C-alpha positions in Angstrom: 37.6 -44.8 17.4 41.3 -45.3 17.6 43.6 -45.1 14.6 45.9 -48.1 13.9 49.5 -47.1 13.1 51.8 -49.8 11.8 55.2 -49.2 13.4 56.9 -51.0 10.5 55.7 -48.2 8.1 56.4 -45.5 10.6 60.0 -46.2 11.4 61.3 -48.3 8.6 62.8 -45.5 6.4 66.4 -45.5 5.4 67.2 -42.4 7.6 65.8 -43.9 10.8 68.5 -44.2 13.4 67.9 -46.2 16.6 69.8 -48.0 19.2 70.3 -51.8 18.7 69.6 -54.1 21.6 73.3 -54.7 22.3 74.0 -51.0 22.3 71.2 -50.3 24.8 72.6 -53.1 27.0 76.1 -51.6 27.0 74.8 -48.1 27.7 72.5 -49.3 30.6 75.4 -51.4 32.1 77.6 -48.3 32.4 74.6 -46.3 33.6 73.8 -48.9 36.3 77.4 -48.8 37.6 77.3 -45.1 38.0 73.8 -45.2 39.6 75.1 -47.7 42.1 78.0 -45.3 43.0 75.5 -42.4 43.4 76.7 -40.3 40.5 73.9 -40.6 38.0 70.2 -40.7 38.8 68.1 -40.6 35.7 68.3 -41.2 31.9 66.2 -40.6 28.8 66.2 -42.0 25.3 65.2 -39.8 22.4 64.9 -40.7 18.7 65.4 -37.6 16.5 65.3 -37.4 12.7 69.1 -37.4 12.4 70.0 -39.7 15.3 69.2 -41.4 18.6 70.2 -39.8 21.9 70.9 -41.4 25.3 70.8 -38.6 28.0 72.2 -39.0 31.5 71.1 -36.8 34.3 72.4 -36.2 37.8 69.1 -34.6 38.8 65.9 -35.2 36.8 64.9 -31.5 36.7 68.3 -30.3 35.2 69.9 -30.4 31.8 71.6 -33.7 30.9 75.0 -34.2 32.4 76.1 -36.2 29.4 74.5 -37.1 26.1 75.6 -40.0 23.9 74.4 -39.6 20.3 74.3 -42.1 17.6 74.2 -40.2 14.3 72.9 -41.4 10.9 74.9 -44.1 9.3 77.3 -43.1 6.6 79.5 -45.1 4.3 81.6 -46.2 7.3 78.6 -46.8 9.7 77.2 -44.8 12.5 79.1 -42.1 14.3 78.9 -41.7 18.1 79.4 -38.5 19.9 79.5 -37.4 23.5 78.5 -34.0 24.9 78.8 -32.7 28.5 76.2 -30.2 29.6 75.4 -29.5 25.9 79.0 -29.0 24.8 80.4 -31.5 22.3 83.4 -33.4 23.7 84.3 -35.8 21.1 83.3 -38.2 18.3 83.9 -41.9 17.9 83.5 -44.4 15.1 82.2 -47.0 17.6 80.2 -47.3 20.8 83.1 -48.9 22.6 85.2 -45.7 22.1 82.3 -43.5 23.4 81.8 -45.7 26.4 85.5 -45.7 27.2 85.4 -41.9 27.2 82.5 -41.9 29.6 84.2 -44.3 31.9 87.2 -41.9 32.0 85.0 -38.9 32.7 85.7 -37.2 36.0 83.8 -38.5 39.0 82.3 -36.1 41.5 83.8 -36.0 44.9 81.4 -37.4 47.6 80.8 -35.1 50.5 
């Protein structure tokens, strides 16, 4: 017999960090633009104990090209960070700053 798990009890703790609907919409809008240009091809969303991660892949079988991480909220709110190929690039107090940095990221040259 299956066990019923109430999601409100599972994820409702004070340390639970997740993407809000508007944040996901903004991330997917940028992602769709880059997919249309042929630069990005896959993404993944992970929820970790200390933050939520949106990973962007050029090829599904490789390491993420970029990761956008929303860290646990502090007194000033959530902190956003961007990493490229596992190396931290920068931190931002808002998603808008993180997305602006991703938009400025170098684009590969089409051959």
